[in-house]
N, C-alpha and C positions, 0 to 999 in steps of 0.2 A: 419105707420111705414116705409113702403117701400118708400113713398114720401120723408120722412125726410132723409132716407138713401141715396136716389138718390141726393137730394139737397146738402147734406154734401159732397158727392163724387164729385159733379160738382164744388163746391167751392174749394175743395182740389186740383182738377185738374187745376182750374183757377190760383191757386197759384204756383203749382209745375211745370207745363209744361212750362210757360214762363221762369222760373228760369233755367230749364234744357236747353231750346232752346237758350237762350242768353249766357249761360255758364259763367256768371259773378260770381267770387268766393265770393265776398262780399255779393251779394244778396243771394247766396246759403248759406253762413254762417249764415245770419239772420234766414233763414228758418230752417236750420238743428240744430242750437242752441236752437231755440224755441221748436222744436219737442223733442230734447234730454232732455230739462228741464222737459217737460211733462212726458216723459217716465220714467225718474229716480224718479220723484215724485210719479208716479204710482207704481213703484217698491218698494219704501219705504212703501207705504200703503199696498201693498200685503203682506209684511213681518211684518206689524204692528209695524213699527219702530217709536219711539218717534220723534217729530219734523220733519215730512217729508218735509216741505217746506224749513227749514234751511238746511237739508242734501242735498236736491235737488239743492239749491243755491250753496253750496260748490262744489258739483260734476260739476255743470254747469260752474262755473267760471274756474275750472281746465280744463274742456273740451274746452271752448272758447279760453283759452290761447294756448293749444296744437294745436288747429285747425290752428293757424297761425304760428306754429313752428314745423310743421310735419317733415321738413328736418332734424332737430336736435334731433328727437325722433326716437327710434328704433321701428318703427311700426311692422316689421315682428316678433319681439320678443313678442309684445303684442298679435298679432294674433295667434301665436303659443301657447301662454299661454291660450287664449280663447278656442282654439281647445282642448287643454289638459284638461282644466276645464270641458268641456262637456264630454270628453271621460272617464275621471277618477272619476268624482264626480257627475255631473248633470244627465247624462244619466242613470247611475246605480240607481239613486233615482226613476226613472220611474217604476222600478220593486220593489224596497224596500219600497217606500213611503217617504214622507217628515218628517223631525223631528218636534217636537213640537216647540212652540214659546219660546225657551230658548236660551242657549249659542250657540248651534249648528245652530240655526236659524240665529243668528247674522253673523256667518261665511258664511253660505249659501247666505245670502242677499248680502254680500260683493262679493262673487264669481259671483252671477247673475248680480250685479251692474257692475262689471268689464266686464262681457260678453256683457251687453248693451253698455257700454262705447266703447268696441272694435268694436261692430257693427257700431256705429256712426262714429268712426275714419275710419273704412273701407269704409263707405259711402263717406267720404271726399277724401280718397285715390283714390277710383274708379272714383269719379267726376273729379279729377285732371287728371286721365288717359284719360277720355272724358265723357261727360254727357251721350252719347249713350251707352258707355261701362257700366256705372253704371245702366242705365235703362235696359240693356240686362240681367244683373245678377238678378235684381229684377223681371224682367218679367218671368224668369224661375220659381221663387217661386210662382208667381201668376198663371202661367200655371199649376204647380203641384197642387195648391189649387183648381183651376177650374176643372181640370181633375178628381181630387179625389171626388169633390162634385157630378159631373154628373155620374161618374161610380159607386160611392157609392149608389146614388139614384136608379140607374138602376139595379145593380147587388149585392149590399152589403148584405151579409148574415152572414159573420164571423166578429165579433167585434174585432177591433184592440186593444183597451184599454177600456173595458166597465166601469171600475171603475173611469176612468179619463174623458173620452169623449165618451159617449155611441153612439153618432152619427157616429163615424168613424169606417170604416171597412177595412179589408185587401184588399178587392176588390177595394175600393176607393183609397187606397194607391198605388195599382198596376196601376190603371188607371191614377193617377197623374204622376207616374214614366214613364209610356208609353207616355203620352202627352209631357213630358219634352224631351224624346229622339226624338220624331217625330218633335217637333218644332226646336230642336237643329239641327237635320239633315237637315231640310228644310232651316234653316238660312244659312247653309254652301253653299247652292246652289244659294243664292241670292247675286249678286255682291254688292248691297248697304249695306248688312249686314256682310260683311267680317270682319269688325273691331268690332265685338261683342264677348262677352265672349265665347259662345258656338262654334262659327265659328273658333275662334282662338285656342280653345282647340282641335278641330277636325284637324285643319291645323298642329298644332305642335306635337300632340301626336298620331294621327291616330285614326281610328274609334273605335277600341277595347278599348284602354286606355281611350279615351275620353268618351265612353259610361259608363265605370266603374266609372270615376270621376263624371260624371253627375248623375249617380245613387246615388253616395255618397251625392251630393248636394240635390237631391230629398229626400233622407232619412233624411238629416239634417233638412230640412224644416218641416218634420213631427214631428221630435223630438222637435223642437222649439215650435211648436203649442201645442203639448201635455204637455210640461213642464209648459207653462203658464196656461193652463187649470187646471193642478194639483195645481198650486199656488192659483188660484182663488177658487177652491173647498175647499182647506184648510182654506182660509181666509173667506169663506162664501160669496163671491162676484160673482155676475153674470158677470160683466164687470170690467176691471181694473180701469175705471172711466167713467164719462159721458161727457168727453171733446168733443167727436165727436158724435153729436146726430145721432142716428140710427146705429152707428157703435160701440159704447162703448168708449174705451180709445185708446190712441196711441199704447200701448203695444198689444192691441187686433188686431191692424192692422199690427204690425211689428214683432209679436212673432216668426213667421217662418223665418224671416230674421236674427234674432239675432245669431244663430249658422252658418248660411249660408255665410254671407258677409265676416267675417274674413277668413273662409275657402276658399272662392272664391279668395281673394287677394293672399293667399299663393299658390293656384294652378296657379294663373297668374304669380307669381314670379318664379314658377318651369319651367325653360326653358329646 
């Protein structure tokens, strides 16, 4: 299992890193459209929607079109809607629980689909800002996840959401948050990393405001992870799919990014 996981990760890196390094938008578009199609297909399956392939194809065609017309599309409004969906509807469900597979489920699947859509549009917007900038936002989520894993293993005693994800603890979440702040602070001291998300936040907003905003980013990553875990539990699925051997599905890899990336773009626009 570990060997399969490592091989899949190396293949993904072999695809993604050259695309980010070269910075070619057309090559980037091929990759991001492919991953979006997989993610939205998995979303349809998690909500047990009929015709998941057809619905994924419709979503993907619309996404591919907008990808090349970002300038004529109000992306800040989309990102604000995504943040509002999380705050007003999706986050409260972590405490209340998900509705059954009825009419409310259809509305919820649309909201989560828009959240995924907004996440991938944010990927494109951040890539156009610079590949390094995009990578720096995603790296904060990865740092939070890694920090949470190791601190949870070492100190985890108090369960964060036992009915959703029994392995997560408050100590792990705290460790992930602390790791984000430390990495962000370190990046501000490295000249080569001045044009990264965290360094720019620190430069523009000062240490106190930047720390509060980065704490919000860290919390959003936990929310995204927990929400997808809740969807899988309701659907009776261990993984969102088996498209990535050893890792599960695309949503299993990007769940924490879904609420974070639209939020990160809005924070970047806040001058």
